VOBA-1610 file (N, C-alpha, C; in pm, whole numbers, padded with zeros to 5 digits, always signed):
BEGIN
Met+02379+06533-00820Met+02252+06558-00754Met+02267+06539-00604Thr+02176+06600-00529Thr+02186+06596-00384Thr+02089+06501-00319Ala+02007+06427-00398Ala+01905+06341-00341Ala+01968+06212-00289Asn+02035+06222-00176Asn+02096+06106-00113Asn+02034+06085+00024Pro+02026+05958+00069Pro+01966+05935+00199Pro+02049+06000+00308Gly+01984+06075+00393Gly+02054+06131+00508Gly+02059+06029+00620Pro+02116+06067+00734Pro+02119+05976+00849Pro+01977+05939+00889Ala+01960+05818+00940Ala+01827+05771+00977Ala+01760+05871+01069Gly+01635+05905+01034Gly+01556+05990+01121Gly+01564+06137+01091Asp+01646+06179+00990Asp+01659+06323+00970Asp+01574+06374+00854Gly+01493+06285+00790Gly+01410+06328+00679Gly+01491+06372+00559Gly+01612+06320+00545Gly+01695+06356+00431Gly+01771+06484+00449Gly+01752+06553+00564Gly+01822+06676+00596Gly+01806+06781+00488Pro+01831+06907+00512Pro+01860+06959+00646Pro+01733+06979+00729Ala+01751+06982+00860Ala+01638+07007+00949Ala+01589+07150+00932Val+01459+07168+00948Val+01396+07299+00935Val+01323+07331+01064Ser+01352+07446+01124Ser+01286+07484+01248Ser+01142+07526+01221Arg+01059+07529+01325Arg+00922+07574+01308Arg+00918+07720+01265Gln+01010+07800+01313Gln+01015+07940+01273Gln+01046+07951+01124Glu+01142+07872+01076Glu+01174+07873+00933Glu+01056+07821+00851Phe+00990+07718+00901Phe+00876+07662+00830Phe+00763+07763+00821Asp+00734+07831+00931Asp+00626+07930+00929Asp+00657+08044+00833Ala+00783+08082+00825Ala+00822+08186+00729Ala+00803+08136+00586Met+00834+08010+00561Met+00814+07951+00429Met+00665+07945+00397Phe+00584+07907+00494Phe+00439+07901+00475Phe+00386+08038+00431Ala+00430+08143+00502Ala+00385+08279+00467Ala+00434+08321+00328Ala+00553+08276+00291Ala+00610+08318+00163Ala+00540+08256+00044Val+00490+08130+00057Val+00426+08062-00056Val+00274+08076-00054Arg+00221+08138+00049Arg+00075+08147+00065Arg+00011+08229-00046Thr-00101+08180-00098Thr-00173+08248-00207Thr-00316+08287-00165Trp-00340+08300-00037Trp-00474+08332+00011Trp-00523+08463-00051Gly-00650+08463-00088Gly-00711+08584-00143Gly-00684+08606-00290Arg-00613+08514-00356Arg-00573+08536-00495Arg-00682+08501-00594Trp-00763+08397-00567Trp-00853+08345-00669Trp-00998+08340-00624Ala-01085+08341-00721Ala-01226+08313-00700Ala-01271+08218-00811Pro-01336+08106-00775Pro-01369+08065-00639Pro-01246+08016-00562Ala-01238+08054-00436Ala-01120+08022-00357Ala-01103+07874-00335Asp-01213+07798-00329Asp-01196+07658-00293Asp-01155+07570-00411Arg-01129+07631-00528Arg-01061+07560-00637Arg-00911+07586-00631Gly-00871+07685-00548Gly-00729+07709-00527Gly-00651+07721-00656Ala-00538+07651-00661Ala-00446+07662-00775Ala-00503+07603-00903Trp-00614+07529-00895Trp-00674+07479-01018Trp-00733+07594-01101Asn-00750+07711-01038Asn-00790+07830-01113Asn-00684+07871-01215Arg-00561+07825-01196Arg-00454+07859-01291Arg-00477+07794-01427Val-00549+07683-01430Val-00560+07604-01552Val-00676+07658-01636Thr-00642+07729-01740Thr-00740+07790-01830Thr-00762+07701-01952Ala-00854+07743-02037Ala-00877+07669-02162Ala-00749+07664-02247Asp-00670+07771-02242Asp-00543+07771-02315Asp-00448+07665-02261His-00444+07650-02128His-00361+07545-02070His-00405+07408-02119Val-00536+07386-02123Val-00587+07257-02167Val-00550+07230-02312Arg-00564+07332-02398Arg-00528+07314-02539Arg-00379+07281-02555Arg-00296+07351-02478Arg-00152+07323-02487Arg-00120+07183-02434Ala-00193+07140-02331Ala-00172+07006-02276Ala-00210+06899-02377Thr-00320+06920-02447Thr-00361+06820-02546Thr-00260+06811-02661Ala-00187+06918-02684Ala-00086+06917-02792Ala+00033+06828-02759Thr+00047+06786-02632Thr+00156+06696-02595Thr+00129+06553-02638Val+00003+06522-02675Val-00032+06385-02712Val+00020+06355-02852Arg+00099+06249-02865Arg+00155+06211-02995Arg+00120+06066-03030Ser+00154+05974-02942Ser+00130+05832-02972Ser-00011+05788-02937Gly-00076+05860-02847Gly-00208+05818-02800Gly-00203+05710-02694Thr-00085+05682-02639Thr-00071+05582-02533Thr-00140+05629-02406Val-00229+05546-02352Val-00305+05580-02231Val-00251+05499-02115Val-00215+05567-02005Val-00154+05499-01890Val-00234+05533-01764Pro-00311+05439-01709Pro-00377+05462-01579Pro-00272+05467-01468Leu-00297+05549-01366Leu-00196+05574-01263Leu-00240+05532-01123Ala-00345+05450-01112Ala-00396+05414-00980Ala-00349+05276-00937Leu-00334+05258-00807Leu-00310+05128-00749Leu-00437+05043-00759Pro-00424+04910-00756Pro-00542+04825-00746Pro-00616+04852-00613Trp-00746+04836-00614Trp-00828+04851-00493Trp-00780+04751-00390Asn-00730+04798-00275Asn-00656+04714-00183Asn-00741+04676-00062Thr-00785+04551-00058Thr-00870+04503+00052Thr-00792+04419+00153Arg-00660+04416+00141Arg-00579+04335+00233Arg-00506+04424+00333Ala-00520+04392+00459Ala-00454+04469+00564Ala-00303+04448+00557Gly-00229+04552+00593Gly-00084+04544+00595Gly-00027+04665+00664Pro+00105+04673+00678Pro+00166+04787+00748Pro+00141+04920+00678Asp+00110+04917+00548Asp+00079+05040+00476Asp-00069+05047+00437Asn-00150+04960+00497Asn-00294+04959+00467Asn-00371+04914+00590Arg-00369+04999+00692Arg-00427+04963+00821Arg-00579+04967+00818Arg-00637+05038+00723Arg-00783+05043+00710Arg-00817+04998+00567Pro-00817+04869+00543Pro-00834+04819+00406Pro-00966+04865+00344Ala-00963+04883+00213Ala-01085+04912+00139Ala-01176+04789+00143Leu-01304+04812+00120Leu-01403+04705+00124Leu-01453+04674-00017His-01478+04548-00041His-01542+04505-00166His-01613+04374-00140His-01743+04372-00160His-01815+04245-00152His-01934+04248-00247Met-01980+04128-00281Met-02093+04114-00372Met-02225+04133-00298Thr-02317+04199-00363Thr-02451+04219-00306Thr-02559+04148-00387Asp-02526+04101-00505Asp-02623+04029-00589Asp-02544+03933-00677Leu-02575+03803-00662Leu-02506+03700-00740Leu-02594+03642-00850Gly-02696+03717-00887Gly-02785+03670-00993Gly-02874+03556-00951Asp-02883+03531-00818Asp-02959+03417-00770Asp-03095+03454-00713Val-03133+03581-00723Val-03265+03624-00680Val-03360+03609-00798Glu-03470+03541-00772Glu-03565+03517-00882Glu-03619+03648-00936Ser-03597+03671-01062Ser-03641+03795-01125Ser-03646+03774-01275Pro-03714+03865-01348Pro-03716+03853-01494Pro-03574+03865-01550Glu-03553+03809-01669Glu-03424+03824-01736Glu-03398+03971-01770Pro-03277+04015-01774Pro-03155+03938-01749Pro-03123+03932-01600Ser-03043+03837-01558Ser-02996+03833-01420Ser-02890+03941-01400Thr-02870+03980-01275Thr-02776+04089-01245Thr-02676+04046-01139Tyr-02560+04108-01145Tyr-02453+04084-01049Tyr-02405+04220-01000Lys-02407+04240-00870Lys-02378+04371-00814Lys-02278+04359-00701Asp-02204+04466-00680Asp-02109+04465-00570Asp-02109+04599-00499Phe-02042+04600-00384Phe-02035+04715-00294Phe-01888+04747-00271Ile-01853+04876-00278Ile-01717+04918-00243Ile-01724+05033-00143Ala-01623+05043-00059Ala-01611+05154+00035Ala-01465+05164+00077Ala-01425+05283+00118Ala-01285+05301+00158Ala-01270+05421+00249Asp-01191+05403+00355Asp-01141+05514+00436Asp-01010+05554+00367Tyr-01024+05631+00259Tyr-00920+05638+00157Tyr-00802+05728+00191His-00814+05819+00288His-00702+05907+00322His-00599+05827+00403Gly-00526+05744+00335Gly-00423+05663+00397Gly-00318+05630+00293Lys-00259+05512+00304Lys-00150+05474+00214Lys-00190+05366+00115Gly-00314+05315+00123Gly-00350+05201+00042Gly-00433+05230-00080Val-00487+05352-00091Val-00579+05387-00199Val-00526+05509-00273Thr-00523+05504-00404Thr-00488+05623-00483Thr-00600+05724-00469His-00565+05845-00425His-00670+05943-00398His-00621+06086-00416Leu-00718+06175-00425Leu-00694+06318-00436Leu-00728+06385-00304Asp-00640+06471-00255Asp-00666+06554-00137Asp-00723+06688-00181Ala-00846+06718-00139Ala-00905+06848-00165Ala-00856+06949-00061Leu-00896+07074-00077Leu-00842+07181+00008Leu-00899+07179+00150Ser-01007+07103+00173Ser-01061+07089+00308Ser-00992+06980+00387His-00895+06911+00327His-00832+06797+00394His-00724+06838+00492Ile-00659+06951+00471Ile-00543+06988+00552Ile-00559+07128+00609Ala-00542+07139+00740Ala-00537+07269+00807Ala-00403+07282+00876Tyr-00352+07404+00882Tyr-00230+07431+00958Tyr-00262+07540+01059Gln-00231+07512+01184Gln-00264+07601+01294Gln-00412+07639+01291Gly-00495+07539+01259Gly-00640+07555+01265Gly-00701+07621+01144Gln-00621+07653+01043Gln-00675+07723+00926Gln-00656+07641+00800Leu-00766+07632+00723Leu-00761+07575+00590Leu-00708+07679+00493Tyr-00700+07640+00367Tyr-00661+07734+00263Tyr-00751+07858+00265Asp-00693+07970+00228Asp-00761+08099+00219Asp-00800+08155+00355Gly-00741+08100+00461Gly-00765+08154+00594Gly-00896+08113+00657Arg-00962+08009+00601Arg-01088+07964+00660Arg-01059+07885+00788Thr-01133+07915+00894Thr-01117+07843+01020Thr-01176+07704+01004Ala-01094+07603+01024Ala-01134+07466+00990Ala-01259+07422+01064His-01266+07447+01195His-01380+07393+01271His-01511+07465+01238Glu-01502+07578+01169Glu-01624+07649+01129Glu-01681+07598+00998Val-01599+07531+00917Val-01647+07488+00785Val-01636+07337+00763Val-01585+07262+00861Val-01581+07117+00853Val-01638+07060+00981Asp-01739+06974+00967Asp-01797+06909+01084Asp-01836+06767+01047Ala-01917+06704+01132Ala-01951+06563+01111Ala-02028+06539+00982Ala-02087+06643+00927Ala-02160+06629+00801Ala-02070+06645+00680Gly-01943+06683+00702Gly-01850+06702+00593Gly-01803+06846+00585Ala-01750+06883+00470Ala-01692+07016+00451Ala-01790+07106+00376Arg-01782+07235+00408Arg-01862+07336+00337Arg-01772+07434+00262Phe-01644+07409+00263Phe-01547+07487+00186Phe-01435+07394+00145Gly-01381+07416+00027Gly-01267+07336-00017Gly-01300+07192-00046Thr-01424+07167-00090Thr-01466+07029-00113Thr-01412+06978-00246Val-01412+06846-00259Val-01367+06787-00383Val-01464+06816-00497Ser-01592+06833-00465Ser-01689+06867-00570Ser-01665+07008-00623Ala-01613+07097-00539Ala-01580+07232-00585Ala-01461+07230-00680Leu-01370+07136-00660Leu-01256+07124-00750Leu-01300+07081-00890Gly-01389+06982-00897Gly-01426+06929-01027Gly-01312+06852-01089Cys-01307+06850-01221Cys-01205+06775-01294Cys-01089+06864-01335Leu-00974+06803-01353Leu-00855+06875-01398Leu-00800+06808-01524Val-00779+06887-01628Val-00711+06843-01748Val-00597+06941-01771Thr-00475+06894-01762Thr-00360+06984-01773Thr-00238+06905-01818Arg-00126+06973-01829Arg-00001+06906-01863Arg+00058+06844-01737Gly+00094+06717-01747Gly+00164+06651-01640Gly+00312+06644-01669Val+00394+06649-01564Val+00538+06636-01575Val+00583+06527-01478Leu+00651+06426-01529Leu+00701+06318-01444Leu+00845+06345-01406Leu+00869+06361-01277Leu+01005+06370-01224Leu+01046+06229-01180Asp+01112+06159-01269Asp+01146+06019-01247Asp+01285+06012-01185Leu+01290+06026-01052Leu+01419+06036-00984Leu+01502+05908-00993Pro+01445+05789-00978Pro+01530+05670-00995Pro+01593+05661-01134Ala+01518+05700-01238Ala+01575+05698-01373Ala+01690+05797-01385Val+01676+05912-01325Val+01781+06014-01331Val+01905+05967-01255Leu+01884+05905-01140Leu+01996+05864-01055Leu+02055+05729-01094Gly+01984+05655-01182Gly+02033+05524-01221Gly+02019+05421-01110Val+01911+05432-01031Val+01886+05336-00923Val+01747+05276-00944Arg+01720+05168-00870Arg+01589+05102-00884Arg+01480+05181-00813Trp+01515+05245-00704Trp+01421+05325-00627Trp+01497+05413-00529Leu+01430+05514-00477Leu+01484+05591-00366Leu+01448+05518-00237Glu+01540+05515-00145Glu+01514+05448-00018Glu+01422+05534+00071Pro+01342+05469+00156Pro+01261+05545+00252Pro+01348+05642+00332Gly+01300+05765+00345Gly+01375+05868+00413Gly+01460+05953+00321Gln+01468+05916+00193Gln+01549+05992+00098Gln+01470+06112+00049Ala+01526+06230+00064Ala+01457+06355+00032Ala+01495+06405-00106Val+01397+06463-00173Val+01418+06528-00302Val+01413+06679-00278His+01526+06744-00303His+01541+06887-00275His+01518+06969-00401Ala+01515+07101-00384Ala+01496+07191-00498Ala+01604+07168-00604Ala+01727+07150-00561Ala+01835+07127-00657Ala+01814+06999-00735Asp+01753+06899-00671Asp+01725+06773-00739Asp+01616+06791-00845Val+01518+06874-00815Val+01412+06901-00913Val+01472+06965-01038Ile+01557+07064-01017Ile+01619+07133-01131Ile+01708+07038-01210Ala+01786+06956-01140Ala+01873+06859-01208Ala+01790+06756-01285Ala+01676+06714-01228Ala+01590+06617-01297Ala+01530+06679-01422Glu+01489+06806-01415Glu+01438+06875-01534Glu+01543+06871-01646Gln+01665+06902-01611Gln+01772+06906-01711Gln+01799+06768-01768Ala+01799+06667-01682Ala+01828+06531-01728Ala+01715+06474-01813Leu+01591+06512-01781Leu+01475+06456-01850Leu+01426+06543-01965Gly+01484+06663-01981Gly+01448+06750-02091Gly+01311+06810-02079Val+01274+06851-01958Val+01142+06909-01935Val+01156+07023-01837Val+01068+07122-01848Val+01068+07235-01755Val+00928+07251-01699Ile+00916+07251-01568Ile+00786+07267-01503Ile+00738+07410-01524Gly+00610+07424-01565Gly+00554+07555-01592Gly+00423+07577-01519Glu+00368+07697-01539Glu+00243+07734-01470Glu+00129+07642-01511Gly+00051+07600-01412Gly-00062+07513-01436Gly-00029+07367-01450Asp+00099+07331-01441Asp+00138+07191-01458Asp+00105+07109-01334Ala+00090+06980-01356Ala+00082+06881-01249Ala+00216+06811-01240Val+00279+06813-01125Val+00412+06754-01107Val+00397+06622-01033Leu+00442+06514-01095Leu+00433+06380-01036Leu+00573+06329-01006Leu+00598+06298-00880Leu+00729+06251-00836Leu+00730+06100-00826Arg+00814+06037-00906Arg+00833+05892-00892Arg+00957+05866-00806Ser+00934+05796-00696Ser+01044+05755-00610Ser+01077+05607-00628Gly+00990+05533-00698Gly+01005+05389-00709Gly+00943+05313-00594His+00856+05381-00519His+00790+05321-00402His+00720+05189-00439Val+00643+05191-00549Val+00565+05073-00587Val+00658+04957-00624Arg+00764+04987-00695Arg+00860+04882-00732Arg+00929+04824-00610Arg+00969+04911-00518Arg+01034+04863-00396Arg+00941+04773-00316Arg+00815+04814-00305Arg+00717+04734-00231Arg+00696+04599-00296Ala+00690+04596-00428Ala+00669+04471-00500Ala+00786+04375-00479Glu+00907+04428-00471Glu+01025+04342-00463Glu+01067+04310-00319Leu+01044+04403-00226Leu+01092+04383-00089Leu+00981+04366+00013Gly+00857+04393-00028Gly+00746+04382+00065Gly+00705+04517+00123Ala+00589+04518+00188Ala+00533+04641+00244Ala+00607+04684+00369Trp+00606+04814+00396Trp+00657+04871+00519Trp+00565+04985+00559Asp+00589+05045+00673Asp+00506+05155+00721Asp+00561+05286+00666Pro+00497+05344+00564Pro+00550+05468+00506Pro+00531+05590+00594Asp+00453+05577+00702Asp+00442+05688+00796Asp+00572+05710+00872Thr+00653+05607+00884Thr+00779+05620+00955Thr+00899+05638+00861Gly+00880+05602+00733Gly+00989+05619+00638Gly+00940+05615+00495Ser+00954+05724+00424Ser+00917+05725+00283Ser+00998+05833+00212Ala+01027+05807+00085Ala+01094+05907+00002Ala+00990+06011-00041Gly+01035+06134-00061Gly+00945+06239-00104Gly+01015+06373-00106Phe+00937+06477-00130Phe+00992+06611-00136Phe+01034+06660+00002His+01150+06720+00009His+01187+06802+00125His+01114+06935+00111Val+01087+07000+00222Val+01014+07127+00215Val+01089+07233+00135Asp+01221+07220+00123Asp+01295+07322+00048Asp+01269+07316-00102Ala+01199+07209-00149Ala+01160+07203-00290Ala+01030+07278-00316Val+00952+07302-00213Val+00818+07359-00233Val+00823+07504-00284Pro+00909+07592-00231Pro+00913+07727-00288Pro+00943+07729-00438Leu+01025+07636-00486Leu+01050+07629-00629Leu+00922+07593-00704Leu+00848+07494-00655Leu+00722+07455-00719Leu+00620+07569-00712Ala+00622+07642-00602Ala+00533+07758-00590Ala+00570+07865-00691Glu+00699+07890-00707Glu+00747+07989-00804Glu+00707+07951-00946Arg+00708+07822-00976Arg+00671+07776-01110Arg+00520+07782-01134Gly+00442+07795-01026Gly+00297+07808-01041Gly+00226+07677-01071Val+00265+07570-01003Val+00204+07439-01030Val+00059+07438-00981Ala-00021+07349-01043Ala-00161+07334-01006Ala-00188+07208-00925Leu-00096+07112-00930Leu-00117+06983-00865Leu+00019+06920-00840Ile+00030+06853-00724Ile+00150+06777-00691Ile+00105+06635-00657Gly+00178+06537-00705Gly+00144+06399-00674Gly+00268+06313-00669Gly+00251+06189-00624Gly+00364+06100-00618Gly+00322+05958-00589Asp+00419+05865-00597Asp+00390+05727-00564Asp+00396+05702-00413Gly+00432+05803-00336Gly+00408+05807-00193Gly+00297+05909-00171Asp+00318+05996-00073Asp+00220+06104-00056Asp+00287+06241-00063Ser+00399+06248-00134Ser+00478+06369-00162Ser+00569+06412-00049Asp+00538+06379+00077Asp+00623+06417+00190Asp+00732+06314+00214Val+00856+06361+00234Val+00960+06273+00284Val+00933+06249+00432Arg+00958+06123+00473Arg+00944+06093+00615Arg+01060+06007+00659Pro+01113+06031+00780Pro+01066+06123+00882Pro+01068+06268+00833Ser+00977+06347+00890Ser+00966+06487+00851Ser+01090+06564+00895Pro+01139+06656+00811Pro+01250+06741+00852Pro+01208+06858+00940Val+01076+06874+00963Val+01025+06987+01041Val+00971+06935+01174Glu+01033+06975+01282Glu+00992+06927+01414Glu+00849+06968+01443Gly+00767+06869+01482Gly+00630+06898+01521Gly+00532+06908+01406Val+00578+06888+01282Val+00489+06892+01165Val+00509+06761+01089His+00413+06673+01098His+00428+06540+01041His+00429+06542+00890Ser+00348+06628+00828Ser+00333+06633+00683Ser+00350+06776+00634Pro+00473+06828+00638Pro+00492+06969+00605Pro+00465+07004+00459Val+00491+06912+00365Val+00459+06941+00225Val+00309+06951+00207His+00233+06867+00277His+00087+06879+00273His+00044+07017+00322Ala+00101+07061+00432Ala+00062+07190+00488Ala+00094+07303+00390Leu+00214+07300+00331Leu+00252+07407+00239Leu+00169+07403+00112Ala+00154+07284+00053Ala+00084+07274-00075Ala-00065+07303-00059Val-00131+07230+00029Val-00277+07238+00037Val-00322+07363+00111Ala-00270+07382+00234Ala-00321+07490+00318Ala-00266+07627+00280Ala-00141+07634+00234Ala-00083+07764+00199Ala-00104+07799+00052Met-00075+07704-00038Met-00074+07732-00181Met-00205+07701-00252Gly-00292+07624-00187Gly-00415+07583-00254Gly-00391+07483-00364Val-00287+07401-00349Val-00252+07301-00449Val-00296+07164-00398Pro-00395+07100-00461Pro-00434+06965-00420Pro-00320+06866-00441Leu-00331+06752-00375Leu-00229+06648-00385Leu-00290+06517-00433Leu-00214+06444-00513Leu-00247+06307-00549Leu-00154+06214-00472Asp-00212+06125-00393Asp-00133+06033-00311Asp-00143+05891-00365Asn-00034+05816-00346Asn-00032+05671-00371Asn-00054+05636-00517Leu+00012+05707-00606Leu+00003+05674-00748Leu+00089+05551-00781Asp+00055+05483-00887Asp+00142+05381-00945Asp+00203+05442-01070Leu+00330+05479-01063Leu+00397+05549-01172Leu+00493+05459-01249Glu+00488+05328-01224Glu+00582+05238-01289Glu+00558+05229-01440Ala+00433+05210-01481Ala+00403+05201-01624Ala+00430+05333-01694Leu+00401+05444-01625Leu+00428+05574-01684Leu+00578+05596-01701Ser+00657+05550-01606Ser+00802+05562-01617Ser+00852+05490-01743Ala+00801+05368-01765Ala+00843+05292-01882Ala+00796+05358-02011Ala+00671+05407-02010Ala+00616+05469-02131Ala+00689+05599-02164Ala+00721+05678-02061Ala+00792+05804-02083Ala+00933+05778-02135Ala+01000+05676-02080Ala+01135+05643-02126Ala+01132+05597-02272Glu+01032+05516-02308Glu+01021+05468-02445Glu+00993+05583-02541Ala+00907+05678-02497Ala+00872+05793-02582Ala+00982+05897-02585Gly+01071+05895-02486Gly+01177+05993-02477Gly+01129+06130-02436Arg+01020+06135-02363Arg+00967+06263-02315Arg+00888+06240-02186His+00892+06340-02099His+00836+06325-01966His+00726+06426-01937Ala+00669+06483-02042Ala+00551+06569-02031Ala+00438+06503-02109Phe+00315+06517-02062Phe+00203+06442-02117Phe+00073+06510-02075Leu-00035+06467-02135Leu-00168+06512-02095Leu-00209+06433-01971Leu-00257+06503-01870Leu-00303+06437-01747Leu-00450+06471-01723Val-00530+06369-01695Val-00672+06388-01666Val-00699+06332-01526Val-00756+06416-01439Val-00791+06376-01303Val-00940+06405-01284Ala-01020+06300-01262Ala-01165+06316-01249Ala-01211+06253-01119Pro-01212+06330-01008Pro-01257+06276-00880Pro-01407+06253-00879Leu-01453+06172-00785Leu-01596+06155-00764Leu-01659+06288-00721Asn-01783+06309-00759Asn-01855+06432-00726Asn-01920+06416-00589Ile-01841+06441-00484Ile-01887+06424-00346Ile-01903+06564-00286Pro-02026+06614-00270Pro-02047+06755-00235Pro-01979+06801-00107Ala-01966+06714-00006Ala-01904+06756+00120Ala-01771+06686+00143Gly-01714+06628+00038Gly-01597+06544+00054Gly-01467+06621+00068Thr-01376+06565+00147Thr-01242+06622+00164Thr-01143+06566+00063Gly-01192+06483-00028Gly-01109+06424-00131Gly-01187+06316-00200Ser-01117+06229-00273Ser-01186+06123-00346Ser-01086+06019-00392Pro-01124+05890-00388Pro-01048+05792-00465Pro-01052+05832-00612Val-00946+05802-00684Val-00939+05850-00822Val-00844+05762-00902Thr-00871+05750-01031Thr-00776+05688-01124Thr-00732+05794-01224Pro-00625+05866-01195Pro-00573+05961-01293Pro-00524+05888-01418Val-00527+05955-01531Val-00486+05895-01656Val-00388+05988-01728Ala-00274+05933-01766Ala-00177+06004-01848Ala-00192+05959-01992Val-00183+06055-02086Val-00193+06024-02228Val-00070+06083-02295Leu+00010+05999-02359Leu+00134+06043-02422Leu+00115+06055-02574
//
C-alpha cells in the first residue's frame, strides 16, 4: 500500500497544482444532475438502496459513532460546546419536579461530530449546483443546500479501516490515503464501495488522541488525498465521513485548505460527516468479519442550517 507519511508539510504527497485541482473539480462535478438539487448525491439513495442496506444487518449490533459532547477547550476544540442546567427541580411547582438543561455548539470545528450540508462549502464563490454563495447564504442562514433539505439518510455504510489493513495503531497526522490505498483496503477487508454507499475512513485519530493527547488537526491530520476523490466519484458514493474531517492536512493543494471538502460538497454534492468515533465500529466490524453495515444519519431539522450535530448509528 502507498499510505505512508510523506515529508512534513507535503500533505502526504504528491503536490497538486491549482490548475490540476480545478480540472479535477470540473471532472467530478455533478451540477444539474438531480432534483431537488440541494439533496445532491443523497438523491442516489432510493428505496431499493435502503432495502439492500437493511439486508446487511445480521447480528443486530448497534454502534453509535459520535464523540461525547465536548465542553472542554483544547487545541482541537477552540470553541467548546456549551452545556448547563436551567432547572434543578428547586422551583416551587406542582409534582413532579423537573430538571432541564441547555446545550449549544459552534459545531463546524474539530470537537463535535457533525454533518456538513451543501450550503457549508463554496469554491470560488459557488456552492453546489453553481449557486452563488452570497446570494443564498446570509446572516439569517441558508436558502439553498440546507440540512433540512437533506433530511435523513439510511444507506449501506462501508468502513475503510486503514490502521487495521496496515497493521498499525493509527495513521500519523499528515498521512494521506490515496486511490490505490482505497482499492487495496477494499481487497483486504473484502468489501467493494458501490453507488449510494456511505464511505467512512478510520485513521485511528480518536485512539491516537486518547493515548498521546490532543493536537491541532488543522495543521496535521490523516485523511484522503485529493487523488482518491475521483475514484469515490466514479463509484457514486452518497456520503463521505471520517474520524477526522476527511481531508489530509497539510493540504496537498496550494491555496486550498480543505480540497476534499471542495470536491465532495461543492462539486459532487456529497455531504460530509466530520469527527466520528470509529473505534467501537472497528472492533465490531473485525469481530463480525465484515466491513459493510446499515448506516442511519438523522440530522436536526434546522431549516436554514449549514449542517447539524449528529449521532450516526451503524447496525451490523
